[in-house]
C-alpha positions in Angstrom: -66.1 33.0 -45.9 -65.3 36.2 -44.1 -63.7 36.6 -40.7 -66.2 36.9 -37.8 -65.8 40.1 -35.8 -66.9 40.3 -32.2 -68.6 43.6 -31.4 -68.1 45.2 -28.0 -70.8 47.3 -26.5 -70.1 50.9 -25.8 -70.2 52.5 -22.4 -69.8 50.7 -19.0 -70.8 47.3 -20.4 -68.0 47.5 -23.0 -65.4 48.3 -20.5 -66.4 45.3 -18.3 -66.1 43.0 -21.4 -62.7 44.4 -22.3 -61.4 43.7 -18.7 -62.8 40.1 -18.9 -61.1 39.5 -22.2 -57.8 40.8 -20.8 -58.0 38.3 -17.9 -58.6 35.5 -20.3 -55.4 36.3 -22.3 -52.9 33.4 -22.1 -49.1 33.5 -22.2 -45.9 33.2 -20.3 -43.5 36.0 -19.5 -40.0 35.5 -18.2 -38.7 38.2 -15.9 -35.8 38.5 -13.4 -36.8 38.6 -9.8 -34.3 40.9 -7.9 -33.2 39.8 -4.4 -33.9 42.2 -1.6 -30.9 44.1 -0.2 -28.9 42.3 2.6 -29.9 38.8 1.6 -26.5 37.0 1.5 -25.6 33.7 -0.1 -28.1 33.9 -3.0 -27.9 35.3 -6.5 -28.6 38.9 -7.1 -31.5 37.9 -9.4 -33.3 34.7 -10.5 -35.4 34.1 -13.6 -39.0 33.3 -13.1 -42.0 32.5 -15.4 -45.2 34.5 -15.0 -48.2 32.5 -16.3 -51.0 34.8 -17.4 -54.6 33.9 -17.7 -57.6 33.0 -15.6 -55.2 31.2 -13.1 -52.0 33.2 -13.0 -48.9 31.6 -11.4 -45.3 32.3 -10.7 -42.8 29.4 -11.3 -39.1 28.9 -11.2 -37.4 28.6 -14.6 -34.3 26.8 -13.2 -36.3 23.6 -12.6 -37.1 23.4 -16.3 -33.4 23.3 -17.2 -32.3 20.7 -14.6 -33.5 17.8 -16.8 -31.1 19.0 -19.5 -28.0 19.5 -17.3 -24.8 18.2 -18.8 -23.0 17.9 -15.4 -23.8 18.3 -11.7 -24.1 21.8 -10.3 -21.4 21.0 -7.8 -19.2 18.1 -6.6 -20.8 16.0 -3.9 -20.3 12.6 -2.3 -17.5 10.8 -0.4 -14.6 9.0 -2.0 -13.1 6.2 0.2 -9.4 5.5 -0.1 -8.0 2.1 0.9 -4.5 3.3 1.4 -3.0 6.5 2.8 -1.2 7.1 -0.5 -4.4 7.0 -2.4 -6.0 9.3 0.2 -3.3 11.9 -0.4 -3.5 11.5 -4.2 -7.3 12.0 -4.2 -7.1 15.0 -1.9 -4.5 16.6 -4.1 -6.6 15.9 -7.2 -9.7 17.8 -5.9 -8.4 20.2 -3.2 -9.1 23.9 -3.2 -7.5 26.8 -1.3 -10.2 26.2 1.4 -10.0 22.4 1.8 -9.2 21.0 5.2 -8.4 17.5 6.7 -9.9 16.2 9.9 -8.5 13.3 11.9 -10.0 10.9 14.4 -7.0 9.6 16.3 -8.9 7.0 18.3 -6.5 4.0 18.1 -9.2 1.4 17.9 -11.0 3.1 14.9 -8.9 5.9 13.5 -9.9 7.8 10.3 -9.1 10.8 8.1 -11.7 12.9 6.4 -10.8 15.7 3.9 -13.6 18.2 3.3 -12.9 19.5 -0.2 -15.5 22.3 -0.1 -14.8 23.5 3.4 -15.7 27.0 4.7 -13.5 29.7 3.2 -11.2 32.0 5.1 -11.0 35.0 2.8 -11.0 38.2 4.9 -9.9 39.6 8.2 -11.8 42.5 9.8 -11.0 44.5 12.9 -13.2 43.9 16.0 -15.2 46.7 17.5 -13.2 48.8 19.9 -14.8 47.0 22.9 -13.2 43.7 21.7 -9.5 43.2 21.2 -7.9 41.7 18.2 -9.2 40.8 14.8 -11.9 38.4 13.5 -11.6 36.1 10.5 -14.6 36.3 8.2 -15.0 33.4 5.8 -17.4 32.3 3.0 -19.7 29.5 4.1 -19.5 26.3 1.9 -21.6 23.2 1.4 -19.3 20.6 3.0 -20.7 18.0 0.6 -17.5 16.8 -1.2 -15.2 14.7 0.8 -12.4 12.1 0.7 -12.2 9.5 3.6 -9.6 7.1 4.7 -10.7 4.7 7.5 -7.4 2.9 8.2 -8.3 -0.7 7.2 -6.6 -3.1 9.5 -3.9 -5.4 8.1 -4.3 -9.2 8.5 -1.1 -9.4 10.5 -2.3 -6.8 13.0 -5.7 -8.6 13.3 -3.9 -11.9 14.1 -1.7 -10.3 16.9 -4.6 -8.4 18.5 -6.8 -11.5 18.5 -4.0 -13.4 20.2 -3.5 -10.6 22.7 -4.2 -11.9 26.2 -5.5 -15.3 25.0 -4.1 -18.5 26.5 -3.0 -21.0 23.9 -2.0 -24.6 24.3 1.6 -25.4 23.6 1.2 -26.8 20.0 -1.0 -24.0 18.9 1.4 -21.4 20.4 4.4 -22.9 18.6 2.5 -22.8 15.3 1.5 -19.2 15.9 5.1 -18.2 16.5 6.3 -20.1 13.4 3.5 -18.5 11.2 4.4 -15.0 12.3 8.2 -15.1 12.3 8.3 -12.4 9.5 6.8 -9.9 12.0 9.5 -10.4 14.7 12.3 -8.0 15.0 15.7 -7.9 16.6 15.9 -5.1 19.2 18.4 -2.4 18.9 20.5 -1.9 22.0 18.5 1.1 23.3 15.3 -0.8 22.7 16.7 -3.9 24.4 17.8 -1.9 27.5 14.5 -0.1 27.8 12.4 -3.3 27.4 14.6 -5.3 29.9 14.2 -2.4 32.4 10.5 -2.2 31.9 9.7 -6.0 31.9 12.6 -7.0 34.2 13.4 -9.9 31.9 15.5 -10.9 28.9 14.4 -9.9 25.4 14.3 -12.6 22.7 15.7 -12.2 19.2 13.9 -13.8 16.3 16.4 -16.6 16.4 15.6 -17.2 20.1 11.9 -17.5 19.3 12.6 -19.9 16.4 14.6 -22.1 18.8 11.8 -21.8 21.3 9.0 -22.8 18.8 11.0 -25.8 17.5 11.7 -27.0 21.1 8.0 -26.6 21.9 7.0 -28.7 18.9 9.3 -31.5 20.2 7.5 -31.6 23.5 3.9 -31.2 22.4 3.0 -34.6 23.8 5.4 -34.5 26.7 4.5 -33.9 30.4 6.0 -31.0 32.1 8.5 -31.9 34.8 9.5 -28.5 36.1 8.9 -24.8 35.2 10.9 -22.2 37.1 11.7 -18.5 36.8 15.3 -17.6 36.8 16.9 -14.6 38.3 17.2 -13.0 34.9 13.5 -13.0 34.6 13.3 -15.6 31.9 11.7 -19.0 32.5 13.0 -22.5 32.2 11.0 -25.6 31.4 11.9 -29.2 31.4 9.9 -32.3 30.5 9.7 -35.9 31.6 11.1 -37.3 28.4 14.8 -37.7 28.0 15.1 -35.6 24.9 14.7 -31.8 25.5 15.6 -29.0 23.1 18.2 -29.5 20.3 21.0 -28.8 22.8 19.7 -31.5 25.2 19.0 -28.8 27.9 15.8 -27.5 29.4 14.2 -24.8 27.3 14.8 -21.2 28.3 11.8 -18.9 27.8 12.4 -15.2 27.4 10.0 -12.8 29.0 9.6 -10.4 26.1 10.3 -9.9 22.4 10.0 -7.1 19.8 7.2 -7.0 17.2 7.3 -5.0 14.0 4.0 -5.0 12.2 1.9 -2.5 10.1 -1.4 -2.0 11.9 -3.1 -0.8 8.7 -3.2 -2.3 5.2 -0.5 -0.7 3.1 0.7 1.4 6.0 4.0 1.8 7.8 5.0 -0.7 10.5 5.3 0.0 14.2 7.9 -1.5 16.6 6.2 -2.7 19.8 7.3 -4.8 22.8 5.4 -7.9 23.6 5.3 -9.7 26.9 5.5 -13.5 26.8 3.9 -15.5 29.6 3.3 -19.2 30.3 1.6 -21.3 33.0 2.5 -24.8 33.9 0.1 -27.2 35.6 -1.3 -30.7 35.3 1.6 -31.7 33.2 0.9 -29.1 30.5 2.0 -25.6 29.6 -0.2 -22.8 28.2 1.1 -19.6 26.6 0.0 -16.0 26.3 1.3 -12.9 24.6 0.4 -9.3 25.7 1.0 -6.4 23.4 2.5 -3.5 25.4 0.4 -0.4 25.3 -0.8 -0.8 21.7 -2.9 2.4 22.0 0.2 4.5 22.4 2.1 3.0 19.5 -0.9 3.0 17.1 -1.9 6.6 18.0 1.7 7.7 17.4 1.6 6.0 14.0 -1.7 7.7 13.1 -0.3 11.1 14.1 2.8 10.5 12.0 0.5 9.7 9.0 -1.4 13.0 9.7 1.9 14.9 9.6 2.6 13.2 6.2 -0.9 14.3 4.9 -0.2 17.9 6.0 3.2 17.9 4.3 2.1 16.3 1.0 -1.2 18.1 0.6 -0.2 21.5 2.0 -3.6 21.6 3.7 -4.5 22.5 7.4 -5.1 19.4 9.5 -7.3 19.1 12.7 -7.8 16.4 15.2 -11.6 16.2 15.4 -14.6 16.1 13.0 -16.1 18.7 10.7 -19.5 20.4 11.4 -21.7 18.0 9.4 
């Protein structure tokens, strides 16, 4: 059976039919679409598919390849470190010449955030003559790849801050001191002199607090006979019962002691004065501890950690937050 041949009329009718057949032709042509001059931050050309036929269309070719991608186009997301050392190691693993570290130094909720793909600083141009100096021109970046460290609080620090300003009965306070002996420190002479001048009282050593806690345990069920403040600033308490402390004398209560505790999990400790107070009344004694300016000591610790980050990552650091 032979091939069927379509005949085309001559003249004007033939031309119309040829045009109609051309419009019905189907096919896809891939061409490069050139970016107009002055359009920054985009490729010079992008591949597009032109669909011919009765309903022509222009489509991106890139979307067809995305389903077959072997790896992401760029690094995105935020890694969260649990220790400062891990934060530094992660930053060093991913950093570029343009990376930067931002720090929130709020003592109640501090945090570090490294922006790996931060804006570049790759050229310096002179200002117009009407403006003095030079201006840095950098390459904008995505700011989508980050490493964060949120300074998780240590259990020891939580215990002391929860006890801060709270009045505790004698037995509970004695147990608290006993349970946290490991966080007590003996003051150095300059510290002792400064604390005694600030608090106008004596400063207890860890051994003094051990003796105090043991003496308090003896008198948990005893009625207070007398509580006085001595000229030294320390207190003195005696009970109705014949036995007193292990020396058979009224207990002497120092007005302050030194605490050494790491505010953050896996972090470095701070040394902080603590004021010790008590109230006697109705035959009972209640106790309270007051951390001395914890905001100052914690903020100093955070800034020391920021200096460590700058030194070990060799990146610029800023107190503040990134743009997005």
